[in-house]
C-alpha positions in Angstrom: -56.7 1.7 211.6 -58.9 -1.4 211.0 -57.5 -4.0 208.7 -59.4 -4.4 205.5 -61.2 -7.7 205.1 -62.2 -9.1 201.7 -65.0 -11.6 201.9 -65.6 -13.6 198.8 -68.7 -15.8 198.4 -70.1 -15.0 201.8 -73.9 -15.3 202.1 -74.5 -13.0 205.1 -77.1 -10.2 205.0 -77.8 -7.2 207.1 -81.3 -8.3 208.1 -82.1 -11.5 210.1 -84.6 -14.1 209.1 -86.9 -12.7 211.7 -86.8 -9.3 210.0 -87.4 -10.9 206.6 -90.4 -12.8 207.9 -91.8 -9.7 209.5 -91.4 -7.8 206.2 -93.2 -10.7 204.3 -96.1 -10.5 206.8 -96.3 -6.7 206.6 -96.5 -6.9 202.8 -99.2 -9.6 202.8 -101.1 -10.4 206.0 -102.7 -13.4 204.4 -99.4 -15.0 203.3 -98.9 -18.7 203.8 -96.0 -20.1 205.8 -94.9 -22.0 202.7 -94.7 -18.7 200.8 -92.8 -17.0 203.6 -90.3 -19.9 203.6 -89.8 -19.7 199.9 -89.3 -15.9 199.9 -86.9 -15.9 202.9 -85.2 -19.1 201.6 -85.7 -21.0 204.8 -87.6 -24.2 205.6 -91.3 -24.1 206.3 -90.5 -25.3 209.9 -88.1 -22.4 210.4 -90.7 -19.9 209.2 -93.2 -21.5 211.6 -90.8 -21.1 214.5 -90.0 -17.5 213.6 -93.7 -16.6 213.3 -94.2 -18.2 216.7 -91.3 -16.1 218.1 -92.7 -12.9 216.7 -96.2 -13.7 218.0 -95.1 -14.8 221.5 -93.0 -11.6 221.9 -96.0 -9.4 220.8 -94.8 -8.2 217.3 -97.4 -10.2 215.4 -100.9 -11.4 216.2 -102.2 -14.5 214.5 -105.9 -15.1 213.8 -107.3 -18.3 212.3 -109.6 -17.6 209.4 -111.1 -20.8 208.1 -108.2 -23.1 207.2 -105.6 -20.3 207.0 -103.9 -17.8 209.3 -104.1 -14.1 209.0 -101.3 -12.1 210.5 -101.3 -8.5 211.9 -98.3 -6.5 212.8 -98.8 -5.2 216.4 -97.8 -1.5 216.4 -95.4 0.0 218.8 -92.9 -2.9 219.1 -89.4 -1.9 219.7 -86.2 -3.5 218.6 -84.8 -5.9 221.1 -81.1 -5.1 221.0 -80.0 -2.2 223.3 -78.3 -0.4 220.3 -81.6 -0.1 218.5 -84.1 -0.3 221.4 -85.0 3.4 221.0 -86.5 2.6 217.6 -89.8 1.0 216.8 -90.0 -1.9 214.4 -92.5 0.1 212.4 -89.6 2.3 211.3 -88.1 -0.8 209.6 -91.4 -1.7 208.0 -91.8 1.9 206.7 -88.3 1.8 205.2 -89.2 -1.3 203.1 -92.9 -0.6 202.6 -92.6 0.4 198.9 -90.4 -2.5 198.0 -92.1 -5.4 196.3 -90.3 -8.6 197.1 -89.1 -10.4 194.0 -90.5 -13.8 193.2 -88.0 -16.4 194.2 -87.5 -19.1 191.6 -88.0 -22.6 192.7 -84.7 -24.5 193.2 
């Protein structure tokens, strides 16, 4: 039997920042890095790094449109961890597709 663990005040979540960024892009392909950072509650530099990771590994394509970027989710990408590798990332996106992310108040 596993011991019960009570965690108080912990800030962990089930999804990684990479998943949160991907969900933001899926919801709004024209989203700015600044807005991604605000919604995910990370720095703009961290958002930029995560988008670069997602693009370099083929999950997202980035197209420059004027002075802004436009993002597109590349279909068919699979989860990287062996436990989930039989699933496509699109399954995660479908799971959250109807959820409208709440506006994050400025702190």
